N, CA, C and O atoms as a GROMACS GRO file, in nm:
protein
  584
    1MET      N    1  18.356  -2.247   3.658
    1MET     CA    2  18.420  -2.295   3.778
    1MET      C    3  18.482  -2.434   3.750
    1MET      O    4  18.428  -2.517   3.677
    2ASN      N    5  18.594  -2.450   3.810
    2ASN     CA    6  18.664  -2.580   3.797
    2ASN      C    7  18.625  -2.671   3.913
    2ASN      O    8  18.649  -2.636   4.029
    3ASN      N    9  18.565  -2.785   3.884
    3ASN     CA   10  18.517  -2.875   3.984
    3ASN      C   11  18.617  -2.985   4.020
    3ASN      O   12  18.587  -3.071   4.102
    4THR      N   13  18.734  -2.982   3.960
    4THR     CA   14  18.834  -3.088   3.987
    4THR      C   15  18.918  -3.047   4.108
    4THR      O   16  18.953  -2.930   4.126
    5ILE      N   17  18.949  -3.144   4.188
    5ILE     CA   18  19.039  -3.119   4.302
    5ILE      C   19  19.154  -3.216   4.294
    5ILE      O   20  19.143  -3.320   4.228
    6SER      N   21  19.261  -3.185   4.358
    6SER     CA   22  19.381  -3.270   4.355
    6SER      C   23  19.354  -3.403   4.422
    6SER      O   24  19.265  -3.416   4.505
    7LYS      N   25  19.433  -3.504   4.385
    7LYS     CA   26  19.420  -3.635   4.443
    7LYS      C   27  19.452  -3.634   4.592
    7LYS      O   28  19.387  -3.703   4.670
    8SER      N   29  19.552  -3.553   4.631
    8SER     CA   30  19.585  -3.547   4.771
    8SER      C   31  19.473  -3.481   4.854
    8SER      O   32  19.445  -3.526   4.966
    9ARG      N   33  19.409  -3.375   4.800
    9ARG     CA   34  19.298  -3.316   4.870
    9ARG      C   35  19.179  -3.412   4.880
    9ARG      O   36  19.112  -3.420   4.983
   10LEU      N   37  19.155  -3.485   4.771
   10LEU     CA   38  19.042  -3.583   4.770
   10LEU      C   39  19.069  -3.692   4.873
   10LEU      O   40  18.978  -3.728   4.948
   11TRP      N   41  19.190  -3.746   4.881
   11TRP     CA   42  19.220  -3.852   4.977
   11TRP      C   43  19.222  -3.804   5.118
   11TRP      O   44  19.185  -3.877   5.210
   12THR      N   45  19.266  -3.682   5.138
   12THR     CA   46  19.260  -3.625   5.273
   12THR      C   47  19.116  -3.610   5.318
   12THR      O   48  19.082  -3.640   5.432
   13ALA      N   49  19.030  -3.564   5.229
   13ALA     CA   50  18.887  -3.552   5.257
   13ALA      C   51  18.824  -3.688   5.286
   13ALA      O   52  18.745  -3.703   5.380
   14ARG      N   53  18.860  -3.785   5.206
   14ARG     CA   54  18.802  -3.920   5.224
   14ARG      C   55  18.846  -3.977   5.357
   14ARG      O   56  18.765  -4.039   5.426
   15ILE      N   57  18.973  -3.958   5.396
   15ILE     CA   58  19.022  -4.012   5.523
   15ILE      C   59  18.951  -3.940   5.640
   15ILE      O   60  18.907  -4.004   5.735
   16MET      N   61  18.942  -3.810   5.631
   16MET     CA   62  18.879  -3.735   5.742
   16MET      C   63  18.735  -3.782   5.757
   16MET      O   64  18.691  -3.812   5.868
   17SER      N   65  18.660  -3.788   5.644
   17SER     CA   66  18.520  -3.833   5.649
   17SER      C   67  18.509  -3.979   5.692
   17SER      O   68  18.415  -4.016   5.764
   18GLY      N   69  18.603  -4.062   5.649
   18GLY     CA   70  18.603  -4.205   5.684
   18GLY      C   71  18.620  -4.225   5.831
   18GLY      O   72  18.558  -4.314   5.888
   19VAL      N   73  18.703  -4.145   5.894
   19VAL     CA   74  18.720  -4.158   6.041
   19VAL      C   75  18.586  -4.128   6.112
   19VAL      O   76  18.542  -4.199   6.202
   20VAL      N   77  18.524  -4.019   6.066
   20VAL     CA   78  18.393  -3.987   6.126
   20VAL      C   79  18.291  -4.095   6.103
   20VAL      O   80  18.221  -4.134   6.196
   21ILE      N   81  18.281  -4.146   5.980
   21ILE     CA   82  18.183  -4.248   5.947
   21ILE      C   83  18.206  -4.372   6.028
   21ILE      O   84  18.112  -4.426   6.086
   22LEU      N   85  18.330  -4.421   6.033
   22LEU     CA   86  18.362  -4.544   6.105
   22LEU      C   87  18.332  -4.527   6.255
   22LEU      O   88  18.272  -4.615   6.316
   23PHE      N   89  18.375  -4.415   6.314
   23PHE     CA   90  18.348  -4.393   6.455
   23PHE      C   91  18.200  -4.390   6.484
   23PHE      O   92  18.152  -4.455   6.576
   24MET      N   93  18.126  -4.313   6.404
   24MET     CA   94  17.980  -4.301   6.430
   24MET      C   95  17.907  -4.430   6.401
   24MET      O   96  17.810  -4.459   6.472
   25LEU      N   97  17.945  -4.510   6.303
   25LEU     CA   98  17.881  -4.636   6.277
   25LEU      C   99  17.908  -4.732   6.393
   25LEU      O  100  17.818  -4.801   6.440
   26PHE      N  101  18.031  -4.734   6.437
   26PHE     CA  102  18.063  -4.819   6.555
   26PHE      C  103  17.986  -4.778   6.678
   26PHE      O  104  17.928  -4.861   6.748
   27ASP      N  105  17.986  -4.644   6.704
   27ASP     CA  106  17.912  -4.591   6.818
   27ASP      C  107  17.761  -4.622   6.813
   27ASP      O  108  17.703  -4.670   6.911
   28SER      N  109  17.701  -4.594   6.697
   28SER     CA  110  17.556  -4.613   6.681
   28SER      C  111  17.520  -4.760   6.684
   28SER      O  112  17.426  -4.796   6.754
   29ILE      N  113  17.587  -4.844   6.614
   29ILE     CA  114  17.552  -4.985   6.604
   29ILE      C  115  17.574  -5.048   6.741
   29ILE      O  116  17.495  -5.134   6.781
   30SER      N  117  17.677  -5.011   6.814
   30SER     CA  118  17.698  -5.070   6.946
   30SER      C  119  17.580  -5.035   7.040
   30SER      O  120  17.548  -5.113   7.130
   31LYS      N  121  17.517  -4.920   7.020
   31LYS     CA  122  17.402  -4.887   7.102
   31LYS      C  123  17.281  -4.978   7.075
   31LYS      O  124  17.196  -4.992   7.162
   32PHE      N  125  17.271  -5.038   6.958
   32PHE     CA  126  17.161  -5.128   6.926
   32PHE      C  127  17.176  -5.259   7.002
   32PHE      O  128  17.075  -5.320   7.037
   33PHE      N  129  17.297  -5.304   7.030
   33PHE     CA  130  17.321  -5.426   7.099
   33PHE      C  131  17.332  -5.413   7.251
   33PHE      O  132  17.321  -5.512   7.324
   34LYS      N  133  17.353  -5.292   7.296
   34LYS     CA  134  17.360  -5.256   7.435
   34LYS      C  135  17.449  -5.348   7.519
   34LYS      O  136  17.401  -5.410   7.614
   35PRO      N  137  17.580  -5.358   7.485
   35PRO     CA  138  17.670  -5.429   7.572
   35PRO      C  139  17.695  -5.349   7.698
   35PRO      O  140  17.662  -5.230   7.704
   36ALA      N  141  17.751  -5.412   7.798
   36ALA     CA  142  17.774  -5.345   7.927
   36ALA      C  143  17.866  -5.223   7.909
   36ALA      O  144  17.852  -5.123   7.979
   37SER      N  145  17.959  -5.232   7.814
   37SER     CA  146  18.052  -5.125   7.790
   37SER      C  147  17.982  -5.000   7.732
   37SER      O  148  18.042  -4.892   7.730
   38VAL      N  149  17.858  -5.013   7.686
   38VAL     CA  150  17.778  -4.902   7.639
   38VAL      C  151  17.680  -4.858   7.747
   38VAL      O  152  17.664  -4.739   7.772
   39VAL      N  153  17.615  -4.955   7.810
   39VAL     CA  154  17.507  -4.922   7.904
   39VAL      C  155  17.562  -4.852   8.027
   39VAL      O  156  17.507  -4.749   8.068
   40GLU      N  157  17.668  -4.903   8.087
   40GLU     CA  158  17.722  -4.845   8.212
   40GLU      C  159  17.764  -4.697   8.194
   40GLU      O  160  17.726  -4.615   8.276
   41PRO      N  161  17.842  -4.660   8.090
   41PRO     CA  162  17.878  -4.521   8.079
   41PRO      C  163  17.759  -4.431   8.043
   41PRO      O  164  17.757  -4.314   8.079
   42THR      N  165  17.660  -4.484   7.973
   42THR     CA  166  17.542  -4.407   7.942
   42THR      C  167  17.465  -4.374   8.069
   42THR      O  168  17.416  -4.262   8.085
   43LEU      N  169  17.456  -4.472   8.160
   43LEU     CA  170  17.386  -4.447   8.285
   43LEU      C  171  17.464  -4.344   8.367
   43LEU      O  172  17.405  -4.260   8.433
   44VAL      N  173  17.598  -4.351   8.363
   44VAL     CA  174  17.678  -4.256   8.439
   44VAL      C  175  17.657  -4.114   8.382
   44VAL      O  176  17.662  -4.016   8.456
   45LEU      N  177  17.633  -4.103   8.256
   45LEU     CA  178  17.610  -3.971   8.191
   45LEU      C  179  17.475  -3.915   8.222
   45LEU      O  180  17.446  -3.801   8.184
   46GLY      N  181  17.388  -3.991   8.292
   46GLY     CA  182  17.260  -3.944   8.330
   46GLY      C  183  17.142  -3.984   8.244
   46GLY      O  184  17.030  -3.938   8.267
   47PHE      N  185  17.164  -4.068   8.144
   47PHE     CA  186  17.056  -4.119   8.060
   47PHE      C  187  17.006  -4.249   8.118
   47PHE      O  188  17.080  -4.318   8.187
   48SER      N  189  16.882  -4.285   8.091
   48SER     CA  190  16.831  -4.412   8.130
   48SER      C  191  16.857  -4.514   8.017
   48SER      O  192  16.885  -4.474   7.903
   49GLU      N  193  16.848  -4.637   8.045
   49GLU     CA  194  16.879  -4.742   7.946
   49GLU      C  195  16.787  -4.736   7.826
   49GLU      O  196  16.828  -4.777   7.717
   50ARG      N  197  16.667  -4.689   7.841
   50ARG     CA  198  16.572  -4.681   7.732
   50ARG      C  199  16.611  -4.576   7.628
   50ARG      O  200  16.563  -4.580   7.515
   51HIS      N  201  16.700  -4.480   7.666
   51HIS     CA  202  16.744  -4.377   7.572
   51HIS      C  203  16.854  -4.421   7.480
   51HIS      O  204  16.885  -4.354   7.382
   52ILE      N  205  16.916  -4.536   7.512
   52ILE     CA  206  17.030  -4.581   7.434
   52ILE      C  207  16.991  -4.610   7.288
   52ILE      O  208  17.062  -4.568   7.197
   53ILE      N  209  16.880  -4.678   7.266
   53ILE     CA  210  16.837  -4.709   7.135
   53ILE      C  211  16.806  -4.581   7.056
   53ILE      O  212  16.842  -4.569   6.939
   54VAL      N  213  16.738  -4.487   7.121
   54VAL     CA  214  16.708  -4.359   7.054
   54VAL      C  215  16.833  -4.289   7.012
   54VAL      O  216  16.841  -4.243   6.899
   55LEU      N  217  16.932  -4.280   7.100
   55LEU     CA  218  17.058  -4.218   7.065
   55LEU      C  219  17.129  -4.289   6.949
   55LEU      O  220  17.190  -4.228   6.861
   56GLY      N  221  17.118  -4.425   6.954
   56GLY     CA  222  17.176  -4.500   6.840
   56GLY      C  223  17.108  -4.472   6.711
   56GLY      O  224  17.176  -4.456   6.610
   57ILE      N  225  16.974  -4.465   6.707
   57ILE     CA  226  16.905  -4.437   6.587
   57ILE      C  227  16.939  -4.296   6.533
   57ILE      O  228  16.963  -4.278   6.414
   58LEU      N  229  16.940  -4.201   6.622
   58LEU     CA  230  16.973  -4.061   6.580
   58LEU      C  231  17.114  -4.054   6.522
   58LEU      O  232  17.134  -3.992   6.418
   59GLY      N  233  17.208  -4.116   6.587
   59GLY     CA  234  17.344  -4.113   6.536
   59GLY      C  235  17.357  -4.189   6.406
   59GLY      O  236  17.429  -4.145   6.317
   60PHE      N  237  17.289  -4.303   6.394
   60PHE     CA  238  17.294  -4.385   6.277
   60PHE      C  239  17.233  -4.313   6.153
   60PHE      O  240  17.293  -4.310   6.045
   61LEU      N  241  17.116  -4.256   6.171
   61LEU     CA  242  17.052  -4.184   6.062
   61LEU      C  243  17.138  -4.066   6.017
   61LEU      O  244  17.150  -4.039   5.898
   62SER      N  245  17.195  -3.996   6.113
   62SER     CA  246  17.279  -3.881   6.076
   62SER      C  247  17.400  -3.922   5.997
   62SER      O  248  17.435  -3.858   5.898
   63VAL      N  249  17.467  -4.030   6.040
   63VAL     CA  250  17.589  -4.070   5.969
   63VAL      C  251  17.552  -4.132   5.832
   63VAL      O  252  17.630  -4.119   5.737
   64ILE      N  253  17.438  -4.198   5.820
   64ILE     CA  254  17.396  -4.248   5.687
   64ILE      C  255  17.378  -4.133   5.592
   64ILE      O  256  17.427  -4.138   5.480
   65LEU      N  257  17.308  -4.027   5.637
   65LEU     CA  258  17.289  -3.910   5.554
   65LEU      C  259  17.426  -3.849   5.517
   65LEU      O  260  17.445  -3.806   5.404
   66TYR      N  261  17.517  -3.847   5.610
   66TYR     CA  262  17.651  -3.792   5.591
   66TYR      C  263  17.726  -3.867   5.481
   66TYR      O  264  17.803  -3.808   5.405
   67THR      N  265  17.703  -4.001   5.474
   67THR     CA  266  17.775  -4.079   5.375
   67THR      C  267  17.722  -4.064   5.234
   67THR      O  268  17.793  -4.095   5.139
   68ILE      N  269  17.600  -4.019   5.218
   68ILE     CA  270  17.544  -3.996   5.084
   68ILE      C  271  17.584  -3.857   5.034
   68ILE      O  272  17.548  -3.757   5.095
   69PRO      N  273  17.659  -3.851   4.924
   69PRO     CA  274  17.718  -3.725   4.882
   69PRO      C  275  17.618  -3.612   4.869
   69PRO      O  276  17.648  -3.500   4.909
   70SER      N  277  17.501  -3.637   4.815
   70SER     CA  278  17.401  -3.530   4.794
   70SER      C  279  17.338  -3.486   4.927
   70SER      O  280  17.278  -3.379   4.934
   71PHE      N  281  17.351  -3.566   5.030
   71PHE     CA  282  17.292  -3.530   5.160
   71PHE      C  283  17.402  -3.506   5.270
   71PHE      O  284  17.370  -3.494   5.388
   72SER      N  285  17.530  -3.499   5.227
   72SER     CA  286  17.638  -3.495   5.326
   72SER      C  287  17.632  -3.369   5.412
   72SER      O  288  17.665  -3.376   5.531
   73VAL      N  289  17.593  -3.253   5.358
   73VAL     CA  290  17.581  -3.134   5.440
   73VAL      C  291  17.472  -3.150   5.543
   73VAL      O  292  17.493  -3.116   5.659
   74LEU      N  293  17.355  -3.198   5.505
   74LEU     CA  294  17.246  -3.223   5.598
   74LEU      C  295  17.295  -3.324   5.707
   74LEU      O  296  17.270  -3.302   5.825
   75GLY      N  297  17.363  -3.430   5.669
   75GLY     CA  298  17.415  -3.523   5.767
   75GLY      C  299  17.513  -3.458   5.859
   75GLY      O  300  17.513  -3.489   5.978
   76ALA      N  301  17.598  -3.366   5.811
   76ALA     CA  302  17.694  -3.295   5.896
   76ALA      C  303  17.622  -3.203   5.994
   76ALA      O  304  17.661  -3.192   6.110
   77VAL      N  305  17.517  -3.137   5.944
   77VAL     CA  306  17.439  -3.048   6.035
   77VAL      C  307  17.378  -3.134   6.146
   77VAL      O  308  17.387  -3.098   6.263
   78LEU      N  309  17.317  -3.244   6.112
   78LEU     CA  310  17.259  -3.333   6.211
   78LEU      C  311  17.363  -3.390   6.309
   78LEU      O  312  17.339  -3.398   6.430
   79LEU      N  313  17.477  -3.428   6.255
   79LEU     CA  314  17.585  -3.477   6.344
   79LEU      C  315  17.635  -3.367   6.434
   79LEU      O  316  17.666  -3.392   6.551
   80THR      N  317  17.644  -3.247   6.385
   80THR     CA  318  17.685  -3.135   6.471
   80THR      C  319  17.588  -3.113   6.583
   80THR      O  320  17.630  -3.084   6.696
   81GLY      N  321  17.458  -3.126   6.557
   81GLY     CA  322  17.359  -3.115   6.667
   81GLY      C  323  17.379  -3.230   6.766
   81GLY      O  324  17.374  -3.208   6.887
   82TYR      N  325  17.400  -3.351   6.717
   82TYR     CA  326  17.423  -3.467   6.803
   82TYR      C  327  17.546  -3.445   6.890
   82TYR      O  328  17.545  -3.474   7.010
   83PHE      N  329  17.653  -3.393   6.829
   83PHE     CA  330  17.776  -3.363   6.907
   83PHE      C  331  17.754  -3.255   7.007
   83PHE      O  332  17.814  -3.256   7.114
   84GLY      N  333  17.669  -3.160   6.974
   84GLY     CA  334  17.638  -3.051   7.066
   84GLY      C  335  17.573  -3.106   7.193
   84GLY      O  336  17.601  -3.059   7.304
   85GLY      N  337  17.487  -3.204   7.177
   85GLY     CA  338  17.427  -3.270   7.291
   85GLY      C  339  17.528  -3.340   7.375
   85GLY      O  340  17.521  -3.334   7.498
   86ALA      N  341  17.625  -3.406   7.311
   86ALA     CA  342  17.729  -3.475   7.382
   86ALA      C  343  17.815  -3.376   7.459
   86ALA      O  344  17.853  -3.403   7.573
   87ILE      N  345  17.846  -3.262   7.399
   87ILE     CA  346  17.923  -3.161   7.470
   87ILE      C  347  17.849  -3.109   7.588
   87ILE      O  348  17.907  -3.095   7.696
   88ALA      N  349  17.720  -3.080   7.572
   88ALA     CA  350  17.639  -3.028   7.684
   88ALA      C  351  17.635  -3.131   7.797
   88ALA      O  352  17.641  -3.093   7.914
   89THR      N  353  17.624  -3.257   7.766
   89THR     CA  354  17.622  -3.361   7.870
   89THR      C  355  17.752  -3.362   7.948
   89THR      O  356  17.752  -3.372   8.071
   90HIS      N  357  17.862  -3.350   7.877
   90HIS     CA  358  17.994  -3.353   7.947
   90HIS      C  359  18.022  -3.226   8.024
   90HIS      O  360  18.085  -3.231   8.130
   91VAL      N  361  17.975  -3.112   7.974
   91VAL     CA  362  17.988  -2.988   8.051
   91VAL      C  363  17.911  -2.996   8.181
   91VAL      O  364  17.960  -2.958   8.287
   92ARG      N  365  17.790  -3.048   8.170
   92ARG     CA  366  17.702  -3.063   8.291
   92ARG      C  367  17.766  -3.147   8.395
   92ARG      O  368  17.745  -3.125   8.514
   93LEU      N  369  17.845  -3.245   8.353
   93LEU     CA  370  17.908  -3.342   8.449
   93LEU      C  371  18.048  -3.302   8.488
   93LEU      O  372  18.116  -3.374   8.560
   94ASP      N  373  18.094  -3.184   8.439
   94ASP     CA  374  18.234  -3.143   8.461
   94ASP      C  375  18.337  -3.246   8.421
   94ASP      O  376  18.434  -3.270   8.493
   95SER      N  377  18.314  -3.307   8.306
   95SER     CA  378  18.408  -3.403   8.252
   95SER      C  379  18.535  -3.336   8.211
   95SER      O  380  18.535  -3.215   8.187
   96PRO      N  381  18.644  -3.410   8.203
   96PRO     CA  382  18.774  -3.348   8.161
   96PRO      C  383  18.755  -3.281   8.026
   96PRO      O  384  18.690  -3.335   7.936
   97LEU      N  385  18.813  -3.160   8.013
   97LEU     CA  386  18.789  -3.076   7.894
   97LEU      C  387  18.842  -3.139   7.764
   97LEU      O  388  18.763  -3.161   7.671
   98PHE      N  389  18.970  -3.168   7.755
   98PHE     CA  390  19.026  -3.207   7.626
   98PHE      C  391  19.001  -3.349   7.585
   98PHE      O  392  18.999  -3.377   7.465
   99SER      N  393  18.980  -3.441   7.677
   99SER     CA  394  18.957  -3.581   7.646
   99SER      C  395  18.813  -3.615   7.628
   99SER      O  396  18.782  -3.702   7.547
  100HIS      N  397  18.722  -3.552   7.701
  100HIS     CA  398  18.582  -3.587   7.696
  100HIS      C  399  18.492  -3.477   7.637
  100HIS      O  400  18.419  -3.500   7.541
  101THR      N  401  18.499  -3.360   7.694
  101THR     CA  402  18.412  -3.251   7.650
  101THR      C  403  18.439  -3.203   7.511
  101THR      O  404  18.344  -3.173   7.438
  102LEU      N  405  18.563  -3.193   7.469
  102LEU     CA  406  18.594  -3.140   7.338
  102LEU      C  407  18.608  -3.250   7.232
  102LEU      O  408  18.627  -3.219   7.114
  103PHE      N  409  18.600  -3.374   7.271
  103PHE     CA  410  18.609  -3.484   7.174
  103PHE      C  411  18.505  -3.471   7.063
  103PHE      O  412  18.541  -3.489   6.946
  104PRO      N  413  18.381  -3.442   7.089
  104PRO     CA  414  18.284  -3.422   6.979
  104PRO      C  415  18.324  -3.306   6.888
  104PRO      O  416  18.294  -3.310   6.768
  105VAL      N  417  18.388  -3.205   6.940
  105VAL     CA  418  18.437  -3.097   6.854
  105VAL      C  419  18.543  -3.150   6.756
  105VAL      O  420  18.541  -3.113   6.638
  106TYR      N  421  18.633  -3.233   6.800
  106TYR     CA  422  18.734  -3.289   6.711
  106TYR      C  423  18.666  -3.368   6.599
  106TYR      O  424  18.706  -3.357   6.483
  107ILE      N  425  18.564  -3.449   6.632
  107ILE     CA  426  18.495  -3.527   6.527
  107ILE      C  427  18.420  -3.435   6.434
  107ILE      O  428  18.418  -3.460   6.314
  108ALA      N  429  18.358  -3.330   6.485
  108ALA     CA  430  18.285  -3.232   6.401
  108ALA      C  431  18.380  -3.164   6.304
  108ALA      O  432  18.348  -3.144   6.187
  109VAL      N  433  18.496  -3.128   6.354
  109VAL     CA  434  18.598  -3.063   6.267
  109VAL      C  435  18.637  -3.157   6.154
  109VAL      O  436  18.652  -3.113   6.040
  110LEU      N  437  18.654  -3.284   6.183
  110LEU     CA  438  18.689  -3.382   6.079
  110LEU      C  439  18.570  -3.393   5.979
  110LEU      O  440  18.592  -3.399   5.858
  111ALA      N  441  18.446  -3.396   6.030
  111ALA     CA  442  18.330  -3.412   5.944
  111ALA      C  443  18.316  -3.295   5.852
  111ALA      O  444  18.300  -3.315   5.732
  112TRP      N  445  18.322  -3.173   5.901
  112TRP     CA  446  18.307  -3.052   5.823
  112TRP      C  447  18.431  -3.035   5.735
  112TRP      O  448  18.418  -2.994   5.620
  113GLY      N  449  18.547  -3.065   5.786
  113GLY     CA  450  18.667  -3.053   5.703
  113GLY      C  451  18.668  -3.144   5.584
  113GLY      O  452  18.714  -3.106   5.476
  114GLY      N  453  18.617  -3.265   5.603
  114GLY     CA  454  18.609  -3.358   5.492
  114GLY      C  455  18.520  -3.308   5.382
  114GLY      O  456  18.551  -3.321   5.264
  115ILE      N  457  18.405  -3.249   5.422
  115ILE     CA  458  18.315  -3.192   5.320
  115ILE      C  459  18.376  -3.067   5.255
  115ILE      O  460  18.367  -3.048   5.133
  116TRP      N  461  18.437  -2.982   5.338
  116TRP     CA  462  18.494  -2.858   5.289
  116TRP      C  463  18.603  -2.885   5.184
  116TRP      O  464  18.613  -2.811   5.086
  117LEU      N  465  18.682  -2.988   5.203
  117LEU     CA  466  18.785  -3.020   5.108
  117LEU      C  467  18.724  -3.073   4.977
  117LEU      O  468  18.784  -3.052   4.871
  118ARG      N  469  18.610  -3.139   4.979
  118ARG     CA  470  18.551  -3.196   4.861
  118ARG      C  471  18.454  -3.102   4.791
  118ARG      O  472  18.440  -3.109   4.669
  119ASP      N  473  18.388  -3.018   4.863
  119ASP     CA  474  18.273  -2.941   4.809
  119ASP      C  475  18.310  -2.795   4.783
  119ASP      O  476  18.338  -2.719   4.875
  120GLU      N  477  18.309  -2.759   4.656
  120GLU     CA  478  18.346  -2.621   4.620
  120GLU      C  479  18.247  -2.521   4.674
  120GLU      O  480  18.285  -2.411   4.714
  121ASN      N  481  18.122  -2.557   4.676
  121ASN     CA  482  18.018  -2.463   4.728
  121ASN      C  483  18.046  -2.432   4.875
  121ASN      O  484  18.033  -2.316   4.917
  122LEU      N  485  18.082  -2.531   4.953
  122LEU     CA  486  18.114  -2.503   5.094
  122LEU      C  487  18.240  -2.420   5.106
  122LEU      O  488  18.246  -2.329   5.189
  123ARG      N  489  18.340  -2.449   5.023
  123ARG     CA  490  18.461  -2.362   5.026
  123ARG      C  491  18.428  -2.222   4.988
  123ARG      O  492  18.490  -2.130   5.042
  124ASN      N  493  18.334  -2.197   4.896
  124ASN     CA  494  18.297  -2.060   4.860
  124ASN      C  495  18.221  -1.993   4.978
  124ASN      O  496  18.233  -1.873   5.001
  125LEU      N  497  18.146  -2.070   5.048
  125LEU     CA  498  18.066  -2.020   5.162
  125LEU      C  499  18.161  -1.980   5.277
  125LEU      O  500  18.145  -1.876   5.340
  126PHE      N  501  18.260  -2.066   5.300
  126PHE     CA  502  18.361  -2.045   5.405
  126PHE      C  503  18.501  -2.041   5.345
  126PHE      O  504  18.575  -2.139   5.357
  127PRO      N  505  18.539  -1.933   5.282
  127PRO     CA  506  18.670  -1.932   5.216
  127PRO      C  507  18.782  -1.904   5.320
  127PRO      O  508  18.782  -1.802   5.389
  128PHE      N  509  18.873  -1.995   5.327
  128PHE     CA  510  18.991  -1.977   5.413
  128PHE      C  511  19.107  -1.951   5.321
  128PHE      O  512  19.166  -2.042   5.263
  129LYS      N  513  19.139  -1.823   5.308
  129LYS     CA  514  19.243  -1.780   5.214
  129LYS      C  515  19.354  -1.713   5.296
  129LYS      O  516  19.330  -1.647   5.397
  130LYS      N  517  19.476  -1.731   5.249
  130LYS     CA  518  19.590  -1.663   5.304
  130LYS      C  519  19.579  -1.514   5.276
  130LYS      O  520  19.552  -1.474   5.162
  131ARG      N  521  19.600  -1.435   5.374
  131ARG     CA  522  19.609  -1.290   5.352
  131ARG      C  523  19.748  -1.256   5.308
  131ARG      O  524  19.844  -1.276   5.382
  132THR      N  525  19.759  -1.203   5.189
  132THR     CA  526  19.890  -1.164   5.143
  132THR      C  527  19.915  -1.019   5.186
  132THR      O  528  19.823  -0.948   5.226
  133GLN      N  529  20.037  -0.978   5.177
  133GLN     CA  530  20.075  -0.841   5.215
  133GLN      C  531  20.002  -0.742   5.126
  133GLN      O  532  19.960  -0.637   5.174
  134THR      N  533  19.987  -0.771   4.997
  134THR     CA  534  19.918  -0.675   4.908
  134THR      C  535  19.772  -0.666   4.942
  134THR      O  536  19.714  -0.558   4.930
  135ASN      N  537  19.707  -0.778   4.984
  135ASN     CA  538  19.567  -0.774   5.025
  135ASN      C  539  19.555  -0.689   5.148
  135ASN      O  540  19.463  -0.608   5.155
  136GLU      N  541  19.641  -0.703   5.247
  136GLU     CA  542  19.634  -0.625   5.367
  136GLU      C  543  19.656  -0.476   5.338
  136GLU      O  544  19.591  -0.392   5.400
  137LYS      N  545  19.749  -0.443   5.242
  137LYS     CA  546  19.771  -0.304   5.204
  137LYS      C  547  19.648  -0.247   5.137
  137LYS      O  548  19.609  -0.134   5.166
  138ASN      N  549  19.584  -0.324   5.047
  138ASN     CA  550  19.465  -0.277   4.978
  138ASN      C  551  19.349  -0.254   5.079
  138ASN      O  552  19.277  -0.155   5.070
  139ASN      N  553  19.335  -0.348   5.175
  139ASN     CA  554  19.232  -0.326   5.276
  139ASN      C  555  19.257  -0.203   5.357
  139ASN      O  556  19.163  -0.130   5.389
  140PHE      N  557  19.385  -0.177   5.390
  140PHE     CA  558  19.418  -0.060   5.465
  140PHE      C  559  19.388   0.067   5.385
  140PHE      O  560  19.333   0.164   5.438
  141ASP      N  561  19.428   0.067   5.255
  141ASP     CA  562  19.405   0.183   5.169
  141ASP      C  563  19.255   0.208   5.151
  141ASP      O  564  19.212   0.324   5.150
  142GLN      N  565  19.174   0.103   5.136
  142GLN     CA  566  19.031   0.120   5.122
  142GLN      C  567  18.968   0.176   5.248
  142GLN      O  568  18.875   0.255   5.241
  143ALA      N  569  19.020   0.134   5.364
  143ALA     CA  570  18.967   0.186   5.489
  143ALA      C  571  18.997   0.334   5.505
  143ALA      O  572  18.916   0.407   5.562
  144ASN      N  573  19.113   0.380   5.454
  144ASN     CA  574  19.149   0.518   5.462
  144ASN      C  575  19.067   0.608   5.364
  144ASN      O  576  19.047   0.727   5.389
  145ILE      N  577  19.022   0.547   5.254
  145ILE     CA  578  18.947   0.623   5.154
  145ILE      C  579  18.806   0.654   5.203
  145ILE      O  580  18.754   0.763   5.182
  146THR      N  581  18.747   0.556   5.270
  146THR     CA  582  18.609   0.575   5.314
  146THR      C  583  18.594   0.649   5.444
  146THR      O  584  18.482   0.671   5.490
   0.00000   0.00000   0.00000
């Protein structure tokens, strides 16, 4: 197997992951200091002020694991769970779909996309290949044989 990837793919992966890392570090660290711009929206979402630190720790640990290459998949799994909780919170409150409810999905796509572009094992697990006309013809012929 060839483990080299193009420079453009590598930089695209770094930028995608960098956006996730910077966003989550900013989000998590701001929860440790609890400014009014963090406390008020958290209360509106239905959490009490004592939950802010816990959310900050969970987000921070997840993003730290995501930044370590050998633990990046584990970090992405934990971040995906964290984002799932954010989605559930916004669905419960009937928040706007594209700006609030789906925002964690956008971040998760960037997180997983960054790993997928860098990690050949993940690309083998989830291969996104173009279907060519010959592939479709072969699949059709095999379906008719069986």
